C-alpha positions as CSV (number, residue, x, y, z in Angstrom):
1,M,-19.6,-32.9,-65.3
2,N,-21.4,-32.7,-68.4
3,Y,-21.7,-30.3,-71.5
4,Q,-25.3,-28.6,-70.3
5,E,-24.1,-27.9,-66.8
6,A,-20.8,-26.5,-68.5
7,R,-22.9,-24.7,-70.8
8,E,-24.8,-23.2,-67.7
9,R,-22.0,-22.0,-65.7
10,A,-19.9,-20.9,-68.5
11,K,-23.1,-19.0,-69.7
12,H,-23.3,-17.2,-66.3
13,W,-19.7,-16.5,-65.8
14,C,-20.3,-14.4,-69.6
15,D,-23.3,-12.8,-68.1
16,A,-21.8,-12.0,-65.1
17,W,-18.9,-10.2,-66.6
18,T,-20.8,-8.4,-69.1
19,R,-23.2,-7.3,-65.8
20,G,-20.0,-6.2,-64.1
21,D,-21.1,-8.4,-61.5
22,L,-17.9,-8.9,-59.6
23,D,-19.0,-11.0,-56.9
24,A,-21.1,-12.9,-59.7
25,V,-17.6,-13.6,-61.5
26,M,-15.9,-14.6,-58.3
27,E,-18.3,-17.3,-57.7
28,H,-16.5,-19.4,-60.7
29,Y,-13.2,-19.4,-58.6
30,A,-11.7,-21.4,-56.0
31,D,-10.0,-20.1,-52.9
32,N,-6.8,-21.3,-53.9
33,V,-7.1,-20.5,-57.9
34,R,-4.2,-19.8,-59.8
35,L,-4.6,-17.6,-62.9
36,S,-2.0,-16.9,-66.0
37,S,-3.1,-14.3,-68.4
38,P,-1.9,-11.5,-70.6
39,T,-3.7,-8.8,-68.4
40,V,-1.8,-9.9,-65.6
41,I,1.9,-9.2,-67.5
42,K,-0.3,-5.8,-68.9
43,R,-1.8,-4.7,-65.6
44,L,0.4,-5.9,-63.0
45,G,3.8,-6.0,-64.3
46,I,4.1,-9.7,-63.3
47,K,6.6,-11.0,-66.0
48,S,5.6,-14.8,-65.7
49,G,1.6,-13.9,-66.3
50,W,0.5,-15.8,-63.3
51,I,-1.2,-14.6,-59.7
52,G,-2.6,-17.0,-57.3
53,G,-5.4,-17.2,-54.6
54,K,-8.7,-15.9,-54.7
55,D,-8.1,-12.4,-52.9
56,K,-5.1,-11.4,-55.6
57,V,-7.5,-12.5,-58.6
58,R,-10.7,-10.2,-57.1
59,E,-8.2,-7.4,-56.7
60,H,-7.1,-7.9,-60.6
61,F,-10.6,-7.9,-61.9
62,P,-12.1,-4.5,-61.3
63,V,-9.6,-3.2,-64.1
64,G,-11.2,-5.1,-67.0
65,I,-14.8,-5.4,-65.4
66,Q,-14.9,-1.2,-65.9
67,A,-14.0,-1.6,-69.4
68,P,-16.2,0.5,-71.7
69,N,-19.0,-1.3,-73.3
70,L,-17.5,-4.5,-71.8
71,R,-19.5,-7.6,-73.2
72,F,-18.6,-11.3,-73.1
73,E,-20.4,-13.1,-75.8
74,F,-20.6,-16.6,-75.1
75,V,-19.6,-19.0,-78.2
76,D,-18.9,-22.2,-76.7
77,V,-17.9,-24.6,-74.1
78,L,-15.5,-27.7,-74.3
79,L,-15.3,-30.4,-72.3
80,G,-11.9,-32.4,-70.8
81,V,-11.4,-34.7,-68.2
82,D,-11.0,-32.6,-65.1
83,G,-12.1,-29.1,-67.1
84,M,-13.4,-27.2,-69.5
85,S,-12.4,-24.6,-72.2
86,V,-14.9,-21.4,-72.3
87,V,-15.0,-19.4,-75.6
88,Y,-16.5,-16.2,-76.1
89,R,-16.0,-12.9,-78.2
90,R,-15.1,-9.7,-76.4
91,E,-16.3,-6.0,-76.8
92,N,-13.5,-5.3,-79.2
93,G,-13.9,-8.3,-81.5
94,A,-11.3,-10.2,-80.2
95,L,-12.3,-14.2,-79.7
96,V,-10.7,-15.6,-76.2
97,V,-10.6,-19.0,-75.0
98,D,-10.1,-19.4,-70.6
99,V,-9.1,-23.2,-70.2
100,V,-10.3,-24.0,-66.7
101,E,-9.2,-27.0,-64.7
102,L,-12.2,-27.3,-62.5
103,D,-11.6,-28.5,-58.6
104,S,-14.3,-30.9,-57.0
105,E,-16.9,-28.6,-56.4
106,G,-16.4,-27.5,-60.3
107,K,-14.6,-24.4,-59.4
108,G,-11.9,-22.9,-61.2
109,L,-8.4,-24.2,-59.9
110,V,-6.1,-23.2,-62.7
111,V,-7.2,-20.9,-65.4
112,R,-5.0,-20.0,-68.4
113,A,-6.9,-17.4,-70.7
114,Y,-5.7,-17.2,-74.6
115,Y,-6.7,-13.6,-76.4
116,G,-7.1,-13.4,-80.0
117,E,-7.0,-10.2,-82.3
118,P,-8.9,-7.4,-81.6
119,S,-11.3,-7.3,-84.9
120,A,-11.3,-3.9,-86.9
121,S,-14.9,-4.0,-87.1
122,A,-15.8,-3.9,-83.5
123,D,-18.0,-1.6,-81.9
């Protein structure tokens, strides 16, 4: 995957979240995806922060996708050997990085979400 392709995918993913389009969001994940996020701990009470499988991830995302004034503002994408990091800003001003290991089809196989602090001046 080249930088332009990664950028387009990341923008599509951010736009899908902002539109609240769960089906479009899920297009970016492999069937056997593993996801680690502080939201897994907060919403599901899973201390390890990990969930696995596209069905489980799909069950987890509706809570986030219904957040008031949800907005994922694309900032940048960084490329690695077998993946990319998507940098975006949330509606609350928090900077977020999703580190995504990709499968052979370019879908998220292992995803780790890292959250910055919300901004005091957020909308």
